[in-house]
C-alpha positions in Angstrom: -34.9 29.8 12.3 -31.7 28.7 11.3 -29.0 26.9 13.7 -26.2 29.1 14.3 -22.8 28.3 12.1 -19.5 26.6 13.4 -17.2 27.8 11.3 -14.7 24.5 11.7 -17.3 22.3 11.6 -18.2 19.7 9.2 -21.9 18.4 8.8 -22.1 14.9 7.3 -25.5 13.8 6.5 -26.4 10.3 6.1 -29.6 8.9 5.6 -30.5 5.0 6.6 -32.6 2.3 5.5 -32.4 -1.6 6.0 -28.2 -1.4 6.0 -27.7 -3.5 8.9 -24.9 -5.3 7.2 -22.9 -2.1 6.3 -23.7 1.0 8.2 -21.2 -0.1 11.3 -18.5 0.1 8.7 -19.4 3.7 7.5 -20.2 5.3 11.1 -16.5 3.7 11.7 -15.2 5.4 8.7 -16.1 8.7 10.2 -15.2 8.3 13.6 -11.8 7.4 12.2 -11.6 10.6 10.9 -8.0 12.4 11.3 -10.1 15.5 11.4 -11.7 15.7 14.7 -14.6 18.4 14.0 -17.8 16.9 12.6 -21.3 16.0 13.7 -22.7 12.9 12.0 -26.5 13.5 11.5 -28.2 10.0 10.8 -31.5 9.6 10.1 -33.2 6.3 9.6 -36.0 5.8 6.9 -38.7 3.4 8.9 -35.9 0.4 8.3 -37.4 -2.9 8.7 -33.8 -4.7 10.2 -31.5 -3.4 13.2 -30.0 -0.4 11.3 -31.5 1.9 14.2 -30.5 0.1 16.9 -26.8 0.0 15.3 -27.0 3.8 15.4 -28.2 3.9 18.5 -25.1 2.1 20.1 -22.7 4.6 18.7 -24.4 7.6 19.4 -24.4 6.5 23.1 -20.6 6.6 22.8 -19.8 9.8 20.6 -21.9 12.4 21.3 -21.4 13.9 17.8 -23.2 11.3 16.6 -27.0 12.8 16.4 -29.5 10.0 15.4 -33.4 10.8 14.4 -36.1 8.3 13.3 -38.5 9.0 10.2 -41.8 7.6 11.7 -42.8 6.3 8.0 -40.6 5.8 5.1 -39.9 8.9 3.5 -36.9 8.4 0.7 -33.7 9.4 0.6 -34.2 12.6 -0.9 -36.5 13.9 1.9 -34.0 12.5 4.8 -31.1 14.4 3.2 -33.1 17.7 2.9 -34.2 17.2 6.5 -30.9 16.3 7.6 -29.6 19.5 6.0 -31.8 21.6 7.7 -30.4 20.6 11.0 -26.8 21.0 10.0 -25.0 23.4 12.0 -21.4 23.3 10.5 -20.1 25.5 7.7 -19.6 22.5 5.6 -21.7 20.2 4.4 -20.7 16.6 3.3 -22.8 13.4 2.3 -22.0 9.7 3.1 -24.8 7.1 2.2 -24.8 4.5 5.2 -23.2 2.1 2.8 -20.1 3.7 1.8 -17.1 4.6 3.6 -14.0 7.3 3.9 -10.8 7.0 4.2 -9.2 8.4 7.5 -7.7 11.8 6.1 -11.0 12.5 3.8 -12.0 15.3 6.3 -8.7 17.1 6.9 -7.8 17.0 3.2 -10.8 18.3 1.6 -11.0 20.9 4.2 -7.7 22.4 4.1 -8.1 22.1 0.1 -11.5 24.3 0.2 -9.7 26.6 2.9 -6.5 27.2 1.3 -8.1 27.8 -2.2 -11.2 29.7 -1.0 -13.2 27.3 -2.6 -17.2 26.7 -2.3 -17.6 23.1 -3.4 -15.6 20.4 -4.1 -15.3 16.8 -4.9 -12.6 14.2 -4.6 -11.7 11.1 -6.5 -12.9 7.7 -5.2 -12.8 3.6 -5.5 -15.9 1.7 -6.5 -16.2 -1.5 -4.4 -18.4 -4.5 -4.2 -20.5 -6.0 -1.4 -17.7 -8.1 -0.2 -15.2 -5.0 0.2 -13.5 -5.9 -3.0 -12.2 -3.3 -5.4 -14.1 -3.1 -8.6 -12.1 0.1 -10.3 -10.6 3.9 -9.4 -12.9 6.6 -10.5 -10.9 9.9 -11.5 -12.0 13.4 -11.8 -10.8 16.7 -13.1 -9.0 19.4 -11.4 -11.5 21.9 -12.7 -15.1 20.9 -13.3 -17.1 23.8 -15.5 -20.8 23.3 -16.6 -19.9 21.5 -20.1 -17.5 19.0 -18.4 -20.3 18.0 -16.0 -23.2 17.9 -18.6 -20.8 15.1 -20.1 -20.3 13.2 -17.1 -21.0 13.4 -13.4 -17.6 13.7 -11.9 -19.0 13.9 -8.7 -19.7 11.1 -6.5 -21.9 12.1 -3.8 -20.2 10.5 -1.2 -17.0 13.2 -2.1 -18.9 16.4 -2.4 -18.1 18.9 0.6 -19.6 22.5 -0.1 -19.2 25.5 2.2 -22.9 26.9 3.2 -21.3 30.3 4.6 -20.7 31.0 0.3 -23.7 29.2 -1.3 -26.3 28.6 1.1 -27.9 25.3 2.1 -29.1 23.0 -0.9 -31.8 21.2 -1.4 -32.2 17.8 -3.4 -35.0 17.8 -6.1 -37.9 15.3 -5.5 -36.6 12.7 -8.3 -36.3 8.9 -8.1 -32.8 9.1 -9.5 -30.0 11.3 -10.2 -31.2 14.1 -7.7 -27.7 14.3 -6.8 -26.6 15.0 -10.3 -29.5 17.5 -10.8 -28.0 19.5 -7.6 -24.3 19.9 -9.1 -25.7 20.9 -11.8 -27.8 23.7 -10.2 -24.7 24.7 -8.0 -22.1 25.1 -10.8 -24.4 27.5 -12.4 -23.6 30.0 -9.5 -20.1 28.7 -8.8 -19.2 28.4 -12.4 -16.5 25.8 -11.0 -16.4 22.8 -9.1 -12.9 21.9 -7.7 -11.5 18.8 -7.8 -9.1 17.4 -5.5 -7.2 14.1 -7.3 -7.0 12.0 -4.2 -8.9 8.6 -3.5 -10.7 9.6 -0.4 -13.8 7.4 -0.6 -15.1 4.0 -1.1 -18.7 4.2 -3.0 -20.3 0.2 -2.4 -21.9 -0.8 -5.9 -25.0 -2.7 -4.4 -27.2 -5.1 -7.2 -30.3 -3.9 -5.4 -29.2 0.0 -5.8 -31.3 2.4 -7.3 -29.6 3.4 -10.2 -28.7 -0.5 -11.0 -30.9 -0.5 -14.1 -29.1 0.9 -16.6 -32.2 1.6 -19.2 -34.1 3.6 -16.5 -31.2 5.6 -15.7 -30.2 6.5 -19.1 -34.1 7.9 -19.2 -33.6 9.8 -16.4 -30.2 11.5 -17.8 -32.0 12.3 -21.0 -34.9 13.9 -18.9 -32.5 16.0 -16.8 -31.0 17.2 -20.1 -34.4 18.1 -21.8 -36.7 19.1 -18.9 -34.2 20.3 -16.0 -31.6 22.1 -18.0 -33.6 22.7 -20.6 -30.9 22.2 -23.5 -32.1 21.9 -27.2 -32.7 18.4 -28.7 -29.6 18.7 -30.4 -27.5 19.5 -27.4 -29.0 16.7 -25.6 -28.2 14.5 -28.4 -24.4 15.8 -27.8 -24.2 15.4 -24.3 -26.2 12.1 -24.2 -23.5 10.5 -26.6 -21.0 11.0 -23.9 -22.9 9.5 -21.5 -23.8 6.3 -23.5 -19.9 6.2 -24.9 -19.0 6.2 -21.1 -21.6 3.6 -19.8 -20.3 1.1 -22.6 -16.6 1.6 -21.5 -17.7 1.1 -17.9 -19.5 -1.9 -19.0 -16.7 -3.4 -20.9 -14.2 -3.2 -18.0 -16.3 -5.0 -15.7 
């Protein structure tokens, strides 16, 4: 049986695994939100460092922080899906435990969605390194269509918010990489448009050990998404894959 939905509540999904260096900053960025009606659902994925004890300390002083601990390592996809099941808010938002939000992120995005009757939205964000130093800004379109999303994944997971009263609770597919991108592609087939709030309201941390750091593997995953999950023709796949390669080259050149 699903939990009763609170119309003003934002449920924030945060998977955790060995992030003792960053998790406090991530949680603090939620506590600092100007919008106060939120629940932070955190699940530790059998970390071997002090991540869980840090979570515990925060949960003891703020009852909006609800912590869980996996008995064995489940992986980020299962963790996100499990936490989504527990969510009681009308809105679902995502924040990984090494990323951060600007203080006005939830307030600005929730207002944007309410005022415009939006099912799903994303914002712009800033990419930072392991020392909180800025790498670059990531800009988005105001109206993202399916064809736009095939050319470029404009949606940073940490910027997405969706309304479960309009599109239900959505689950990530069991993929090694890009499970968020596949979910956005699934959702946009229903909503037709994903709306972009052109304000930089989040900070995405680029880690050398991240799952997306291997560029060749990431490219192969993108090709697989076009062919296997989106079932595009070979010619269409080549067309959209070209945009992916050009963007990757430009990003590498700008480093």
